N, C-alpha and C positions, 0 to 999 in steps of 0.2 A: 504493500500500500504506500503510494507516495504521499507527500505532506498535504496535498490538496484533496485527498480522498479521506472522507470521514465515515464512521459508522452512521447508520440512518438516525435521524432525529425522531425516534419513536418512543412512545410512553413506556414500552417494556424495558428500555435501557435507562430510564430515568431513575436515579438514586440507587442503582445496583452496586455502586462503589462510592467510596468517600475518602477524602484526605484525612490522614491520621497523624502525619508528621510533617514538620516544616523546618528547614534549616537555611539560614542566610549567612553570608560573610559580613564582615564589619565594614560596610561601605564607607562610612565617614572616616573611621580611623585609617583605613587603607588609603583613601584618597589624600588625607593630610600627610601621611607618611610618604606617599609618592611625590607630593609637592615639595616636601622638606628635603627629601633625599639625604638624610643624615648619613654620616660615615658608617659603613657596614650595612646600609640598606640593601635588601635583596627584593626585587620586584616579585609579585606573585606570579605563579604559573597556573594554567588551566588545571593541571593535575593536582597541584596543592590545594587550589580552591575547591575542586570536586571532592577531595577527601574531607576537607573541613566541613562543607555544608552537608555531606552525607552523614557524617558522624553526629552532627547537631540534629539533623532530622530524625535519625535513628533514636537518639536519646530523647528527643521530644515525643516520639511515638511510644517510647517504652518497649521497643522491639529489639530482638537479637538479629545479628547478621544472618543467621540461618532462617529467619522468617522471610527474608527477601528472596523471592523466586522470579522476579522480573526486573529488568533494567533497561531504561531508555536514556541515552546520552545525547546532549546537545552542546557541542563546542562550536561557537559561532565562527571563529577564525582559526580553526585548526586545533587538534587535540587527539588523544588516543581513541581507538575504536571502542565499541561497547564491550567487546571481549577483553581488551586490554584494561579498560576501566574496571571491569569486574575483578580482575586480579589486583588492581591497586586498592580497591575497596574491601578486599577479602571476602567476597561473596561468590556463590556458585549458582547463578540464576538459570532457570530452564528456558526463559524467554528473554531475548536480547534484541535491541533495535537501535540503530543509529538514526537520528532525526536532525532536522534543521534547528538552528539556534533560537529563532524567533518563536514566541509562544502562540503559534497558529495551529490549532488542531491537535496539539500534543496530548492534552488531557482527554479529549474524546477518544483518541486512538488507544490510550492506556485503558480507558473503561472498556473499549471493545475487546482488548486482549484479555481482560479479566472476565468479561461476560462470556467469551468463547472458550474459557477454560485453559488458555495458554499460560496463565499465571494467576496467583491469588493476591499477591502483594508486590507492587512494583514501585521502584524508586525512579523518579524522573530527576536527572542530574544535569544541571546547566552550569557552565563556567566560561568566563571570557576574560582575557587580559587585554582589553581594548586599548587602555591608556599605556600600559607597559610596552606593547609592541609598536606604539606610535601610529596606530591606525588613523588614516585620514578619511574625512568625509567631505568629498567635493574637491574640485580643482584638478582632478586627474584628467589626462587626455588618453586618446586611443593608444598612443605609443607606450603608455605605462600598463597596458594590459587590461583596460576596463572591460571590454567585451560585453557580451550579453550576460545577464539581463541589464547591467548598468547602462549600456548604450541605449537600450530601449527606454528605460525609466528616466534617464537624466540627460541624454544627448539627442537621440533621434526620436521623433523628428522635430522637437521643439527647441533644441539648443540649450536645454537645462544643463547646468554645470555641477549641480549638487542636489542632495535631498532638500536643503533649505530653499533652493530655487523654486521648486514646485509648490512648496507651502507659501512662499512669498507671492507667487502668482495667484494662488487661491485666496489669500487674504486681500490682495489688491482688488480682485473681482468682488469679493464679499463686501468689503467696506464701501465700495462705490455703489453696490446694489442697495445697501441699507443706509447710506449716507453717514458713515462713521469716519472719525478722524484717524490719521495714521497711527496714533498712539492708543487706539481704541482697545487693544488687547491687554493693556496694562492690568485691569482688574483680574484677569485670568492668571497672569504670572504672579501677581501679588497674593492671591488666595492660595495658590499652591505652595508658595514660599512660607506663608503662615502655617499651612499644614505641616510642611517639612520641619519647622521649628518645634513641633510637638513630638518629634521622633529623634531620639538621641543619635542614631546612626545615619540619619539623612545627611547628605553631603553638604548641602547649602543651608546655612543657619542664619545668615544676615538678612534682616528685613528688607524687603523691596518697597521703597516709597515711590510715589508718582515721579518725583524728580530723578530718582535712581534709575527708573525704567527709561525715561526719555534721554538720560545721559549715557546709557549703554550704547556701545558701538553697533553700527549696522553690520549684519552678516550678508544678507541680501535684502536691500531696501524693498519694502518697508519693514521687514522683520529685523529685530535686534537680537543681540546675544541672549537676552533674557526670555526670548520667545522660543528658544530651541533647546533640545534635550542635552543632557550632560554626556561626557565621555569618561568612563571610569572602569576599573576592574571589579570583578565580583563573581558571586555564584549563588545559586539557589537550588535546594533539593526539596521536592514534594514526594511524600510516600502515600500511595493510594492502595487501598485494600477493599475486599468484598464488604458489602454493607453489613452482613451478619457478623463478620469478624470485627468490623469497626466499632460495633456497639460494646465490645469488650475492652476497648482501649481506655487509657487513663484520662485522656482529654476529650472534650466534645468533638465528635467527628464533623466534618464538613462535606455534605453530600453533593455529588455532581448531578444536578437536576435536569439540565437541558443544554443543548447547543444547536448551532445553526451555521450556515455558510452561504454566501452569495458572492458572485464574481462578475466583474465588468466584462461583457462579451465583445463590445465594440465601442468606438468613439471615446477612448479613454480620457482625452483632454476635456471633453464635455462632461463626462461622468465625474471626474476628479475636481475640476475647477468650478464649473457652473452648477452642477448638481450636488457637489460636496459628498458624493457617494450615498446620498439620501435613499435612493431606491434599494441599494444593497443593504444599508443599515436596517431599513424597514422590513425587508424580506427575511434577512437572517435573524433579526430580532423576533419577528413573529414566529418563526420556526422554534426558536429557543424557548419562548414563553409557553407556546402550545405544548411542547414536549414536557416542560416542568409543571404544567397545569396551573400557571400563575398569570397574573396580569402585571402590566408595568407599574401600576399603583402599589403593588406588593413590594417593589424594590426600593429599599431605603438607602442603599449604598452602591455606588457605581465606580468601577475602576476602568479607565480607558487608556489606550496607547497614545500618550501625549508626546509624540515626536516633536510637535510644535504646538504653540498655544492655539492656533487656528484649527489644528487637527483635533484638539480636544473639543473645541466648539462644534466641529463637524459631528463628532461622536454624540455629543449631548443632544443636539438638534435632530440628528438622524434617527436616534432611538426614541425620540419623543419626550425627553425630559424638559425640553423647552421648545416653543414654536420657532420656526425659522426666523432668524434675525433678532432673537430675544435673549440668547444665552449669555451674552456679555453683560447685559443689564441685570440678569439674574445673579451673576457673579458680583456685580457692583452692589446689589441689594443684600448680599449675604445669604442668598437662597441655597448656595452650594458650599457653604462654609460650616464651621462648627455650630451646631444647633439649627442648621437650615433644614429645608424640606428633604434634601437628598445630600448625603455626604459623598463628595467626589474627590478621588485620588487623595485619600486622607493622610497618606504618609509622604506626600509631596510629589508623587508620580515620578516620571522620568525627567521632568523639567527641573526639579529641585531635590528629589529624594535620591534616586539612583537609576542609571540607564541599564536595565537588565532585560531589554527586549521584551517587556511585558511579564517576565517571571516574578519580579518584585511586586507587581500588582496582585498576582495570585497569592503570594505570601501574605500581603496585607489583608486580602479577603479572608484568609484563614484566621488571622488574628481578630479581625472584626467579628466574624461569626462565632468565634469562641468567646467573645466578649472579654478579650484580654488586651485591647489596644490602648489602655490607659487614657491619657489626656485627649487623645484623638478619637475615642470610641464613639460610634454612632449609637445612640440609646436604643436598646431593645431591638436591634436589627436581627432579622430572621432570614433575609435573602439578599444576595449581592450579585450584581451582573458585571462580568468582565467582558470588555470589547477590544478586540485587536483589529485594526484596519490597515492593510497595506495600501499601496496606491491603486490596486485593482481588485481587492478582495476583503470581505468583512467576515470575521470569525468570532462571534460571541459565545460565552459559556456562562450559565447561570448556576450559582451555588446556593445551598440552603443549610441552615443550622441543624445538626443532628442527622442520624442515619436510620 
């Protein structure tokens, strides 16, 4: 099964498995150490990060290595195979798979493996040393080996030079459509930074004021540095098991209740910039809610792939948490902040928390649904929606408290 193929979004697969363990690296500490580069500093490796987060997830779940009979690995920019990783982790799984790094469809496929009997308890391990390897986002040319799909996404046929460029074009269209100023996205960046400051391991802890936002340098005008996600090292591990086994674990399990998927078939520029992927959000979101047997009004917590401030707006309006053209005003009014009607990217997201390609969003969902998120806890939350949108595909997953 390739990463674009998912198990069907059917009720019989809803809540058959649950997350029982979560482990994360120390994003903030590692980022500050990388910046300081004190004498003797050794940058993290994907292998070292994978071991750290696996051991933390295993301890969190209260399980033994022998309990893990499935393994999915996701090393975004190179790393060991699933077989090699199993050896590093000291486990002997009967089900092994290598998957992409981005959190698109990985959880549904793990549920599918459990439902089909290929494994009972699977560890999903992601690790990336993006900052340590000097990974660049944008500015490359064809001579540097960009190739497909980068050439399709960022160069041909629109002349985009980076990921930031297509978000800048999207924001330029959106703000002219709704009559907004160039600095109109400031409330989004400010809210996510406020959220991050409630999490000790979030990377960015300094308050963003309106002046700080407008004084930040442009990356691709009209988007500024504070409109774009971080670049950092880190890892996440999620342990998923059968629902009946999950009920016997020490901590509250988090059930995987539904998922969906929708892809842009043609006219990508129109779909991404003019429509902001709204048809794809609506279709995939409806699939997800129907599978879970819930409505959008049941969702009190939303974690979305915020590669850019405008892309978070796309998610919010696309899924229906705000009408088109109104999400930024909702941020300004505090509707998506602490005590608001929906908690959004409550640990700071990828803009201020950590850029883990959506994996950190799922970790935050686990903490929220366990009711262990501390100062950033959404009161009495019972269901959380995760949404990942690439430039041509939307992949939401809905989680509920308990199994």
